N, C-alpha and C positions, 0 to 999 in steps of 0.2 A: 474319484474325487480326491485329488491331491493338491490342486492349486485352485482355490475357491475365491470368487468374489461374491460378497453378499451386497446386493444393491437395492435401492429403494429411496424414498423421500426421507427427509429429516423426520425422526420420530417413529419410523416404522418398526424399529427394533433390530436394526442391522448389527449393532455392536453386541447386543444381548445374544442374538442367535450365533454370531461368529464366535463369541467366547464359549458358548455351549458346545458348538461343533468342534472347536479347538480341543476341548477336553475329551470329547467322545472319540474323536478321530486321531488324537495325538498330533495335531497340526500346529505349527508355530503361528500364533495370532499376531497380526500387525494392525493396530488401531490407526486408521488413516489420519484422523484429526490430531492424534498425539505425535505423529510424524510431521504433519503440516504446520501445526502451531508449536513453535519451540522456544518461546520466550515471553516475557511480560509484555503487556499491551497487545496481546494477540499477534506477536511477531511471527512472520511466516518464514519457514525454513528455506533458505536460499540454496540448499543442497537437496531439495526434495527429489528431483529426478534421480540423482546419484544414489540417494538413500533408498528410494523405492526399487531401483534397479538391483541394488545389493540385496535387499530384503526378499525380493521375488526371484532371485537367481537360482535359489535352491529348488529341489524337486517337490517340496511340500510346504504349503503355507495357506493362510486364509486372511483376507483383507476385507474390512467392512465398509466398502465404498464403491460407488461408480468410478471414482477417481477424479481428482482435480484435473482440469484440462491439460496441464503440462505432463501428467503421467497416465492419463486415461487410456491411450492406445497401448502403452507399455503393459499396463495391467491386463487389458483385454487380450492382448497378443500372448501373454504368458499363462493366462488362466486355462483350466480345462473344464471348469464348471462355474456357472452363474446361477445364484439363487436370488430370484427377484421377489422382493416383498412388495407386491403391487396393491397396496391397501388404499382404500378411499380416504378422503379428507376426514370424514366422520369417525374414522378409526384412529388416524394418526394425530389429529389435533388435540383430543383429550390427553393423549400420551405425552406429547411434546409440552403441552401447557403444564401438566402435573410435574414432569421432570424438571422443567425450567423453574417452576415455582419452588420446588424442593431444593434445587441447587442454589437459588437466590437466598431463600430463607436460611438455609444451613451454611451458606457461604462455602460451598464445596469447592475445593481446589480442582481445577480442570487442567487441560493441556497447557504446558509451558508455565504452570503456576498461576494461570488466569482464573477468574471467577465470573459467573454471571452476576450482574448487578441490577438494582431497580432502575437506574437510568438506562441501562442497556436494553431494557424492554421497549424503549422508545426508538431504538435503532432498527433500520430495515435489515440489518445483519443479524438481529436477534433470532434464535432458533424458531420461535413461534411465528414471527413475520416471514422468515425464510421458508418454513414448512408450508405456510399458506400460499405464498407467492410463487414458489418454485414447483408446486405439486404437479401442475399440468406439464410444464416444460421438462421436468425430470422424467415423467412417464413417456413423453414423446422421445426423449433422448435414449432411454433404455430400449424402447420398442424399435427405434431405428437401428440400434446396435444389434439387437437380437436378430433382426431381419437382414443385416449386412452380411453378404457372402464371405467376407473376411473372417467372420466369427461363427460361421455355420458349424464348424467342428465342435464348438462348445456345447456341453450338455447344459441346457437351460431348464431350470425348475422355476415355474412362476406360480406364486401363491397369492390369491386374491383376498384372503382373510386369515387372521391369526389362527383360527381353528384348523385351517388347512395346513398351515405351517406346523402346528403342534402335532397333528396326526402324522405328518411325514416324519417329524423328528422322533416321535414315539416308535415309528416303524424301523428306525435305524438299528 
């Protein structure tokens, strides 16, 4: 486990697990959304592919994302391990709602200096809406990749509940 992708739907806990593993395994951690959103107004990094190619060129790293479409194959080709947080909606929705409510109320600064706002809750791009609407599609995409012969050499760990993930983490 030197080049790890932590994948799953919005709210599954990818970033939290990736940060924890980064510390335990002394791996450089790259938060995908922090690389993707690089400016006010949720501006998208126009050098995303080059930046992710540079960040994942080394022998050891961890990234908390399936990968945005423009870098998805790059990440999967370079990874040696995929940790899939395959949690049900009933698990992730309370998490994402609590997180977004906290971020909105506290006006927490996020990627590129952006914040979640009360009006943002009305957008289809809001994490709560995104987690709900993309849950099935994201599962299908990860399942397809896990079964893809190109990615057969990857060590894939699939956890269906946070308790399974916690038990595995405790065993490291």
